[in-house]
C-alpha positions, 0 to 999 in steps of 0.5 A: 706159350708166350707167342700164343698169348700175344697172338691170342690177344691180337686175334681176340681184338679182331673177334676171331676164335682162338685155338690153344693148339696151332695144329687145329687152327681154322685159319691154317688148313691141314695139307697132308703134303706140307711138312711141319716146318712149312706149316710153322713158317706159314703160321708165323707169316699169318701171325705177322699179318695179324699183328700188322693189321692190328697195328695199322688199324686207324686209331682216331683220337679226334672226331671229325667235329673236334676243334683240333680237326676243324682247325687243322682243316681250316689251315689246310683249306687256306693252303689249298686255296693258294696251291691246288696241288697241295697234298691233303694231310693226315688230320689226326697227326695235325690234330695232335699239334693243335691239341698240344698248342691248346692243352700244353701251351694254354692257347685258346681255340679262338686265338689259334683260329685267329692266328691261322687266319692271320698267318695265311693272309700275311705275305711272309708267314703264309709260305712258312706255316704249312703244317700245324707243327710249324704253327706250334713252333712259331705261335708266340712269334705269330701272336706278337707279329699279329697284335703289334705291327712291326715295321721293317728296318728299311722303313726307318730310313724311308721316314728319315728321308721323308722328314729331311726332304718333306713329303713322300720319299720317292716322288720326284717333283 
């Protein structure tokens, strides 16, 4: 009885009429040569197929014109510009990370767009931010790097040489 209720729920989701008696099911034609065990096995397989169909049906949480999807497409477009063979992502999954970045981490969509644009222009970060999940993990560091130009440690030594010898280091006269 419990299995019938589960199947009834899944079939009603698909808009199909549900019969309380599995022997009268319109989906399972009666074959006089089949044993009751074969009919039961076939019914179970059909039920499993119905459950899989319902589970695999797309559940689009974000519309194509939502900010989450637009920003996900922006990131992929910038990645695709560098790598023509990049595989197109599932924008619904990518949208989840943008949503969390906005809703849970309190980041504005404008800031997220600026960071995506900046990180995909930066020589180092463009190779490290290839998904929205990675963008969310590194977001604070990206904002700090974007707003404050951090000089590499080796530049300090270069400046010392310039101060000691005058002019630009590396230019022999």
